Every structure is written in C-alpha cells, then in structure tokens.
C-alpha positions in Angstrom: -0.7 -3.4 14.0 -4.1 -3.8 12.5 -4.3 -7.4 11.3 -6.3 -6.6 8.2 -6.6 -9.3 5.5 -6.6 -7.5 2.2 -8.2 -10.5 0.5 -11.3 -10.5 2.8 -11.7 -6.8 3.9 -14.4 -4.6 2.6 -14.1 -0.9 1.8 -16.2 1.3 4.1 -18.4 4.2 3.1 -16.0 6.9 3.9 -14.2 8.7 1.1 -10.9 8.9 3.0 -9.5 5.6 1.8 -7.8 4.2 -1.3 -7.2 0.6 -2.4 -5.0 -0.6 -5.2 -4.0 -4.1 -6.2 -2.7 -6.2 -9.1 -5.4 -7.4 -11.5 -4.8 -11.0 -10.4 -5.3 -10.2 -6.7 -8.3 -11.9 -5.2 -10.1 -9.5 -2.8 -13.7 -8.8 -1.7 -12.9 -5.1 -2.1 -12.8 -3.7 -5.6 -9.4 -2.0 -6.3 -9.6 1.7 -7.3 -6.4 1.3 -9.3 -4.4 -1.6 -10.8 -0.8 -2.2 -9.6 1.5 -3.5 -12.2 3.5 -6.7 -11.9 7.2 -6.1 -11.6 10.0 -8.2 -13.1 11.8 -8.8 -9.8 11.6 -11.2 -6.9 9.3 -10.3 -4.0 12.3 -9.4 -1.7 13.6 -6.9 -4.2 10.2 -5.2 -4.5 9.8 -5.2 -0.7 13.1 -3.5 -0.2 12.5 -0.9 -3.0 9.0 -0.1 -1.7 10.2 0.4 1.9 13.0 2.7 0.7 10.4 4.9 -1.0 7.9 4.9 1.8 10.4 5.5 4.6 12.0 8.4 2.6 8.6 10.1 2.8 8.0 12.6 5.6 6.6 11.4 8.9 6.4 7.7 7.9 7.1 4.9 10.2 6.6 1.1 10.2 4.0 0.2 12.7 4.0 -3.6 12.3 4.6 -6.6 10.1 2.9 -9.9 9.4 5.6 -12.1 7.9 3.2 -15.0 7.1 1.1 -12.7 4.9 4.2 -10.8 3.6 2.4 -7.7 4.9 3.8 -4.5 6.4 1.9 -1.6 7.9 3.0 2.0 7.8 1.7 5.1 9.5 2.1 8.6 8.0 1.2 11.6 10.1 -0.1 14.8 8.7 2.2 17.8 8.9 0.1 20.2 10.9 -2.1 18.2 13.3 -0.2 14.9 13.2 -3.3 12.9 12.3 -2.3 9.3 11.5 -3.1 7.6 8.2 -2.6 3.9 8.1 -1.2 2.2 5.0 -1.3 -1.7 4.8 0.9 -3.3 2.1 0.9 -6.9 1.1 3.5 -8.2 -1.3 2.5 -11.0 -3.6 4.3 -13.2 -6.1 1.9 -14.0 -9.0 4.6 -16.0 -10.7 8.2 -17.2 -10.2 10.6 -14.2 -10.2 7.9 -11.6 -10.5 6.1 -9.7 -7.8 3.5 -7.0 -7.0 1.7 -5.5 -4.1 -1.7 -4.7 -2.8 -2.0 -1.4 -0.8 -4.8 0.0 1.3 -4.3 3.6 2.6 -6.9 5.2 4.9 -7.3 8.0 7.3 -7.8 7.2 11.0 -9.5 10.5 11.8 -12.5 12.2 10.1 -14.4 11.5 7.0 -12.8 13.5 4.2 -9.1 13.6 3.3 -9.0 15.9 0.2 -7.6 13.0 -1.8 -4.5 12.5 0.3 -4.7 8.7 0.5 -5.2 8.4 -3.3 -2.3 10.8 -4.0 0.0 9.0 -1.6 -0.6 5.6 -3.1 -0.3 6.8 -6.7 2.9 8.7 -5.9 4.5 5.8 -4.2 3.5 3.4 -7.0 4.9 5.9 -9.6 8.2 6.1 -7.7 8.3 2.3 -7.5 7.8 2.0 -11.2 10.8 4.4 -11.8 13.0 2.2 -9.6 11.8 -1.2 -10.6 10.7 -2.1 -14.1 7.1 -3.3 -14.5 6.5 -6.2 -16.8 
C-alpha cells in the first residue's frame, strides 16, 4: 500500500489523476471537486462506499491504514489490465456525520482520457443515492 497522506500530498503535473474532498478537508492539494458531508456515522459511510467500489469491475482492496481511516483500492483496465490506484480517507467533520477524501490516479502513462475523474464522480454519485448528504 502506498502510505500517502492526503493532507500533505501535492498533485503532480500529469493529467491522469483526480482529487476530491469535503470543503472542510485541510490539504496542500486543491480538490478538483467537493465531496458532500453525509448524515451518517463514519462506519456507515465506509461500509456503503466499499460496497459500491467492490461492486465495480476489476476492483480490489490493496491496503488499509486504520489510524488514518484510509483504504486503498486498485482498479485494472479491461483490456491491458493497467492499474489505477484510488486512496480514500474517511473523515468525521462533526459527531454523527462523515465524508471522505478520494485521490484516484493512473500508475502507467500520462493521459487517462478522463477515466479517474469519471470513476470518482460516478462512485460519489452512487454513494449519494445510497446515503443522504446533509
């Protein structure tokens, strides 16, 4: 597992990455999209998000950092099986509510034809259908 700290990492120059986080998330990297806060405890959000990601084709969990409430997924491309790495950190901005920061990036090449952005936005849309945002 890449032990990336989403609060201190910086986005690289390559366009094959996408970072989204709640407005209150303190990070050196500027999010490309804002993740809503959900009206559920962090454990509920974690379980719902995992069910969505693991239902996606060719996705596996590659590691976890329980101290940071962070999980890392890998999704491989259909044709060439290139790995994309997706790091997710669950946060609790206030009691009984939760959100997440997510950083998706290609491991191979420079361009990704928007795959990382599409993946993150699709997973967040599916999460908002399952769990009510505030």
